[in-house]
N, C-alpha and C positions, 0 to 999 in steps of 0.2 A: 503494499500500499504505501502511497504518497505521503511523505513525512509533512506534517502541518507546518505552515510557516509562522513564525512568532509574530504575533500581533505588534509588537513594538519594532519590527525591523522595517525601516524605511525604505530600504532596497532589497526587496526578496530574491532578485537574480538579475540577470541580464536583460536588459532593455530589448523589446522586440521593435524593429523597425518595419518600414512599408514592404521591404523586400521579402519579409516573413509571410505576407500574405499573397504575393505575387506567383501563386502556385494553385493548383487544383483546390476547390473548395472542399472536395472529400479526402484532401491530404491535410490542410490547414485545421479543419474541424477536430479531429482527434488529438492532433497537437496541441490544441489550446486547452485540453483538460489538464488541469493542475497548473496552468498559468495563473499569474495574479494580475488582477484588472483593478486599477485604482482611478476614480474619478475626485480630482480635487484632493487627493489624499485618502480617499473614503473607498472602501472596497474589500475584496477578499480573492479566494482561490475560484477559479471557474471549474465547476464540477458538473455541468450539463450545458450542451448546445445542440443545435439542429442546422444541418447544412441544407442550403436551397440552390440549386442549378437551374441556371436560365432555360434548360432544355424541357423542364418538367412543370406541369401546370400549377403546382402549388407555389411556385416562385413569383414573387411580385412582378418580376421583369418578364415573365413568360410571354405576354402580349405586347411588348414593346415599352418604350420609354413614356413616361407620363411626368406631370409636375411633381407628384409625390415620390416616385422612385427614381428620379435623374441621378442621384447620387450613385446607385447601383451601376450605371453604364458609365461611371467614371472610372480612375485608376484604383487599383488596389490599396488598402490601407487606410480606409476612411470610414467613418460612423454614418450608417443609414439607420436614422431614427424616424419612427412612424407611429401614428396611433392607431391601436388595436380596438376595433368595435366602438371606436368613439370614446373610450373610457381610458385606457392604459398606454402608456408609451412603451415601445420596444426598442431595443438597440442591436443592430447588426453590424457585423465587420465586413467590408466589401473585399472580396477576393478576386483572384485571376486578373488578367490583363484588362486594360480599358476596353469597355464595350461587350465584355463578356457576362456583365450584368449578374454574377453570383455572389451570394452573401451567407453569412452565418449568424443565427439567432442565438444571442446569449440568453439561457434560459434560466440558470441558477448559479449562485456563489455560496461559497463557505465564508462567511464573514470573518475578517481577521484584521481590518483596519478601519477606525473611525466609527466602531459600533456604537458609540453613544449618540451620534449624529443620525445614524441609521435608526435607532430606536425613537428618536424624536420625530423624524420624517414619516416612519411608518406607524407610529404610535402604538407600539408593543414591545414588550420586553422578551418575548419569545424569540431565543436566538434562530430557532430552525425557521420561523416564519418571515424572518427579515428579507432573505433573497431566494427563496425557494419558488421561483416562477418569474417570468420576464417582465411582468407588470410590477411585481414587487421589488425586483431589484433595481429597476430604474429608479422608482420612488425612492428607495433606499439611498441611491447613490447620487440622487438629484438630478438625474438625466431627462431631458425634455427636448422638444424640436429645437431649441436653441444650439444643442449640440450636433444637429444633423449636418453632414457635409465636413464636419472637423476631423483633421489628420488623428489617427490614432497612437502616433509617435510624439505628440506635441500636448500642451496644456489645454483643458484640464486632464486629459487621459494619460495614463502611464500603463504600459502593458509589459509584464515581466515574464521571461521563460520559465518554465516549470523546473525546478531544481534537481529532478530525477525523472526517469521514465513512469508513467503513470499507468494503474491498472483500468484500462479503458473497456468499457462495454457498451454494444450498439444495439439499437432497436428501431423500432417504427417510429415516426414523428407523431406529435400530440396536437389535437384541436384543429386538424385539417380534413378535408372532404375529399381531396384529389391526390393522387400519386400516394396513397395511404400505404402501399406496400414496400415504400422504399426505407431501408434501414438506415436512415441518416440522421438518426437522433444518437448522440454520443455522450456517455456520463463516467463518472468516476465510480467504479464498482463499491458498492458498500456505502456511499456516503449517504449520511442522515438529512443533508441539504437538497438533496434532488428535489424537482417539483412533483415527480411522480416515479414510483420504482420502476425499475427494468424487469421485464418478464424473461427469464433465462432458463 
């Protein structure tokens, strides 16, 4: 299992640059499990993500560029933030070369940095519920449409490579009605911070 990063460590590992994302979305997604995402110094270990490729109908980019998904058609290494069902913000990391329009939804984090701020924003002291879902984690990290289109290797974002190989499990994606058979949801095996357990 992945060793937990100490909450007091301001630099959990090597900073990830845009080149990290300039690969297939299906390569980047499992490599993000165990990495640390901070937004304004608040965040934690990524324990669950979902990959979306432009060739499959569940991807926002499947039908071409729009005002909402324009960031997906740009270069890799940028944040794509959108409102889900008019309620929650969701943050995605754009991958592959400009124009490919593929991205990774960040679904869950293990809180390790700035938990007091997360508790205030989420209105709960339950550590597990702070970031165990895409809408929960954006609220906890203070992510809104303001961060849409910002580079992932510059403020307020900071992404750090995982310190060791993670025990990654894969399964079908959640909450979609198209391409439901694709096993493109990835998570840290055994983590209590997942939005939903994996069926193995």
